[in-house]
C-alpha positions as CSV (number, residue, x, y, z in Angstrom):
1,M,-8.6,70.2,-42.4
2,E,-11.0,71.0,-39.6
3,I,-14.7,71.3,-40.5
4,K,-16.2,74.4,-38.9
5,K,-19.5,73.8,-37.1
6,T,-22.4,76.3,-36.9
7,N,-23.7,77.3,-33.5
8,K,-26.8,75.2,-34.2
9,Q,-24.7,72.1,-34.9
10,K,-22.7,72.7,-31.8
11,E,-25.9,72.9,-29.7
12,K,-27.2,69.7,-31.2
13,I,-23.9,68.0,-30.3
14,K,-24.0,69.3,-26.8
15,I,-27.6,68.0,-26.3
16,M,-26.6,64.6,-27.7
17,N,-23.6,64.4,-25.3
18,E,-25.7,65.3,-22.2
19,T,-27.2,62.4,-20.4
20,V,-30.2,62.8,-18.4
21,E,-29.7,60.9,-15.1
22,N,-33.0,59.7,-13.8
23,N,-33.2,58.0,-10.4
24,Y,-35.8,55.3,-9.6
25,R,-36.5,53.0,-6.7
26,L,-35.1,49.5,-7.6
27,E,-37.4,46.7,-6.4
28,F,-37.1,43.0,-6.6
29,N,-39.7,40.2,-6.4
30,E,-38.1,37.0,-5.1
31,E,-41.0,34.8,-6.3
32,Q,-40.9,36.2,-9.8
33,Q,-37.1,36.5,-9.8
34,N,-37.5,39.9,-11.4
35,F,-36.4,43.5,-10.9
36,H,-38.3,46.7,-11.8
37,F,-37.7,50.4,-11.5
38,D,-40.5,52.3,-9.8
39,N,-40.7,56.0,-10.4
40,N,-42.1,56.6,-6.9
41,Y,-45.7,56.5,-8.0
42,H,-46.4,53.2,-6.2
43,K,-46.2,52.4,-2.5
44,P,-42.8,50.7,-1.8
45,N,-42.6,47.1,-0.5
46,T,-46.0,46.0,-1.7
47,F,-47.4,43.0,-3.7
48,G,-44.2,41.0,-3.2
49,W,-41.9,43.7,-4.4
50,V,-39.0,44.6,-2.0
51,T,-37.0,47.8,-2.2
52,I,-33.4,47.0,-2.9
53,M,-32.2,50.7,-3.6
54,D,-34.2,53.8,-2.8
55,S,-32.4,55.9,-5.4
56,C,-31.0,54.0,-8.4
57,S,-29.8,55.5,-11.7
58,D,-29.2,53.6,-14.9
59,I,-25.5,53.6,-14.2
60,D,-26.0,52.4,-10.6
61,Y,-28.1,49.5,-11.9
62,K,-25.5,48.5,-14.4
63,I,-22.9,48.4,-11.7
64,F,-25.2,46.5,-9.4
65,D,-26.2,44.0,-12.1
66,A,-22.6,43.3,-12.9
67,Y,-21.7,42.8,-9.3
68,V,-24.7,40.5,-8.6
69,N,-24.1,38.4,-11.7
70,R,-20.3,38.0,-11.1
71,V,-21.1,34.6,-9.7
72,K,-23.7,32.2,-11.1
73,I,-26.6,31.8,-8.6
74,N,-29.6,29.7,-9.4
75,K,-32.1,31.7,-7.3
76,L,-31.5,35.3,-6.1
77,T,-32.7,36.2,-2.6
78,T,-33.6,39.6,-1.2
79,K,-31.0,39.0,1.5
80,Y,-28.2,38.4,-1.0
81,L,-29.2,41.4,-3.1
82,L,-29.2,43.7,0.0
83,K,-25.8,42.4,0.9
84,C,-24.6,43.2,-2.6
85,V,-25.8,46.8,-2.2
86,L,-23.9,47.2,1.0
87,D,-20.8,45.7,-0.6
88,I,-21.0,48.2,-3.5
89,K,-21.5,51.1,-1.1
90,A,-18.4,50.0,0.9
91,I,-16.4,49.8,-2.3
92,H,-17.6,53.3,-3.4
93,N,-16.7,54.7,0.1
94,L,-13.3,53.1,0.0
95,K,-12.7,54.7,-3.5
96,N,-13.7,58.1,-2.0
97,V,-11.3,57.7,0.9
98,V,-8.4,56.8,-1.4
99,T,-9.2,59.7,-3.8
100,N,-9.5,62.3,-1.0
101,K,-6.0,61.4,0.4
102,K,-4.3,62.7,-2.8
């Protein structure tokens, strides 16, 4: 037996299923060994913070975090993190090339 939903219920479900994708600048402080998202209110690359990604969504960060932490490293470096970003972009571009051939 299927339960019929009112238009109001359908609208609530639609809103709950929609995800708002916000993009931030991902920065890293090597001394603090900490990341933070900046919503572009602050000047980039200041006070020890280095921009790792100019435009980073929550999903982008989850992928990045999983890639960075696939190997145990005692101390993260900006150089290593920037290399990880390039690796992820290369993998994404490869996926697009393979997908476009079909």
